C-alpha positions as CSV (number, residue, x, y, z in Angstrom):
1,M,0.0,0.0,0.0
2,V,2.8,2.4,0.8
3,D,4.2,1.8,-2.7
4,V,0.9,3.0,-4.2
5,L,0.9,6.1,-2.1
6,R,4.5,6.9,-3.0
7,T,3.7,6.3,-6.7
8,I,0.8,8.8,-6.5
9,M,2.9,11.4,-4.7
10,D,5.7,11.0,-7.3
11,E,3.2,11.4,-10.1
12,I,1.8,14.6,-8.6
13,E,5.2,16.0,-8.0
14,D,6.1,15.3,-11.6
15,V,3.1,17.2,-12.9
16,I,3.5,20.1,-10.4
17,N,7.1,20.5,-11.6
18,K,5.8,21.1,-15.1
19,V,3.4,23.9,-14.2
20,E,4.8,27.0,-15.7
21,E,5.5,29.9,-13.3
22,K,4.9,32.4,-16.1
23,E,1.4,31.0,-16.7
24,L,0.6,31.3,-13.0
25,K,1.8,34.9,-13.0
26,V,-0.5,35.7,-16.0
27,V,-3.5,34.2,-14.1
28,M,-2.5,36.2,-11.0
29,D,-2.3,39.4,-13.0
30,E,-5.9,38.8,-14.3
31,I,-7.4,38.3,-10.8
32,S,-8.3,41.5,-9.1
33,K,-10.8,42.7,-6.6
34,D,-12.3,45.2,-9.0
35,R,-13.7,42.6,-11.3
36,R,-16.1,39.7,-11.0
37,I,-14.7,36.2,-11.3
38,F,-16.7,33.3,-12.7
39,V,-15.4,29.7,-12.3
40,C,-16.7,26.8,-14.4
41,G,-16.0,23.1,-14.4
42,E,-17.7,19.7,-14.5
43,G,-17.3,16.5,-12.5
44,R,-14.4,16.2,-10.1
45,S,-12.6,19.1,-11.9
46,G,-15.7,21.1,-11.3
47,L,-15.6,20.3,-7.6
48,S,-12.0,21.5,-7.4
49,A,-13.1,24.7,-9.4
50,K,-15.8,25.3,-6.7
51,G,-13.2,24.8,-4.0
52,F,-11.1,27.4,-5.8
53,A,-14.0,29.8,-6.0
54,M,-14.6,29.4,-2.3
55,R,-11.0,30.2,-1.4
56,L,-11.1,33.3,-3.7
57,M,-14.2,34.4,-1.7
58,H,-12.3,33.9,1.5
59,L,-9.6,36.1,0.1
60,G,-12.1,38.9,-0.6
61,Y,-12.9,38.5,-4.2
62,T,-16.3,38.7,-5.8
63,V,-16.6,35.2,-7.3
64,F,-19.4,33.0,-8.7
65,A,-19.6,29.3,-9.6
66,V,-21.3,28.9,-12.9
67,G,-24.5,26.8,-12.7
68,E,-25.5,27.8,-9.2
69,T,-29.0,29.3,-8.9
70,I,-27.7,32.7,-7.7
71,T,-25.0,33.1,-10.4
72,P,-25.7,36.3,-12.4
73,A,-25.0,36.7,-16.1
74,V,-21.5,37.5,-17.2
75,S,-20.6,40.8,-18.8
76,A,-17.6,42.5,-20.4
77,N,-14.6,42.9,-18.0
78,D,-15.5,39.9,-16.0
79,L,-13.0,37.1,-15.6
80,F,-14.1,33.6,-16.6
81,I,-12.0,30.7,-15.4
82,A,-12.9,27.5,-17.2
83,V,-11.5,24.1,-15.9
84,S,-11.5,21.0,-18.0
85,G,-8.6,18.4,-18.0
86,S,-9.4,17.3,-21.5
87,G,-10.4,20.8,-22.7
88,K,-13.4,19.1,-24.4
89,S,-16.1,19.1,-21.7
90,A,-19.1,20.3,-23.7
91,N,-20.7,22.5,-21.1
92,V,-17.5,24.1,-20.1
93,V,-16.5,24.8,-23.7
94,N,-19.9,26.2,-24.5
95,D,-19.9,28.4,-21.4
96,A,-16.4,29.7,-22.2
97,K,-17.6,30.6,-25.7
98,K,-20.6,32.5,-24.3
99,A,-18.3,34.3,-21.9
100,A,-15.8,35.2,-24.6
101,D,-18.6,36.4,-26.9
102,K,-19.8,38.7,-24.0
103,G,-16.3,40.2,-23.7
104,C,-15.0,38.3,-20.7
105,T,-11.3,37.5,-20.3
106,V,-11.3,33.7,-20.5
107,I,-8.7,31.6,-18.8
108,A,-8.5,27.8,-19.6
109,V,-7.2,25.6,-16.9
110,T,-6.5,22.3,-18.7
111,S,-4.1,19.5,-19.4
112,K,-4.5,20.0,-23.1
113,P,-3.2,23.4,-24.4
114,E,-4.3,22.3,-28.0
115,S,-7.9,21.7,-26.9
116,P,-11.1,23.4,-28.0
117,L,-11.3,25.1,-24.6
118,A,-7.8,26.4,-24.9
119,A,-8.5,27.8,-28.4
120,L,-11.3,30.0,-26.9
121,A,-9.1,31.3,-24.1
122,G,-7.0,34.5,-23.9
123,H,-4.7,32.7,-21.4
124,I,-4.0,29.1,-20.6
125,L,-2.8,27.5,-17.3
126,T,-1.6,24.1,-18.3
127,I,-1.6,21.4,-15.6
128,P,-0.2,18.4,-17.6
129,G,-1.7,15.6,-15.6
130,T,-3.2,12.5,-17.2
131,V,-6.9,12.7,-18.0
132,K,-9.5,10.0,-18.7
133,G,-9.1,10.1,-22.5
134,D,-5.4,9.5,-22.5
135,V,-4.3,6.0,-23.6
136,K,-1.1,4.0,-24.1
137,E,2.0,6.2,-23.9
138,A,-0.1,9.4,-23.2
139,R,-1.6,7.7,-20.1
140,G,1.4,8.5,-17.9
141,S,-0.3,7.5,-14.6
142,V,-1.2,4.3,-12.7
143,Q,-4.3,6.1,-11.4
144,L,-7.8,5.8,-12.9
145,L,-9.5,8.3,-15.2
146,S,-8.4,12.0,-14.5
147,S,-7.3,11.5,-10.9
148,L,-3.8,12.8,-11.6
149,F,-5.1,16.0,-13.2
150,D,-7.6,16.6,-10.5
151,Q,-5.1,16.2,-7.7
152,S,-2.6,18.4,-9.4
153,L,-5.3,20.9,-10.2
154,H,-6.3,21.2,-6.5
155,I,-2.7,21.8,-5.4
156,T,-2.0,24.3,-8.2
157,L,-5.2,26.4,-7.5
158,D,-4.4,26.3,-3.7
159,A,-0.9,27.5,-4.5
160,L,-2.4,30.3,-6.7
161,C,-4.6,31.4,-3.8
162,L,-1.6,31.4,-1.4
163,L,0.3,33.6,-3.9
164,L,-2.7,35.9,-4.1
165,S,-2.9,36.2,-0.4
166,Y,0.8,37.2,-0.3
167,R,0.3,39.8,-3.1
168,D,-2.8,41.2,-1.4
169,N,-1.5,41.0,2.2
170,T,-4.4,38.8,3.2
171,S,-3.8,37.1,6.5
172,N,-5.0,33.7,7.6
173,E,-7.1,35.6,10.2
174,S,-8.7,37.7,7.6
175,A,-9.5,34.6,5.4
176,T,-10.8,32.8,8.5
177,N,-13.2,35.8,9.3
178,A,-14.7,35.4,5.8
179,H,-15.2,31.6,6.3
180,W,-18.7,30.5,7.2
């Protein structure tokens, strides 16, 4: 069992080492407290996206999870962060297209920078973890489906929030006060 845990940790470390600092910096530069942020994703990636949205709220940002009943319509100047490991999730791609058509800045968070989602985005944050459609040599993981992407996604987005807290001088106490 320990071997499986070590293998998973090694896989995650390999992916995290491939996340480009310059891509994280571009995403950080787009996130500001004077614009609304919309986060979109499906399945497990969508759950990580919602966790990211929650953490952004704790840091003082105005953020919405696409698909919730209280989420307003997007408009120009909003930031739309779309998460899909494959970059092909139909609803995520369709929502990103709608956001782009409305004048939002679209950021694709994906494992596939050549995907339909990435093609719609102004910026791409590549997290090169294995996703469910990868086969043979492209598989690159002992884990099932998109587990490696999802794990690496969670860590990368949490790191992004920590960097934002440093930039904005947001203390743990302040974030805790915003927590339910």
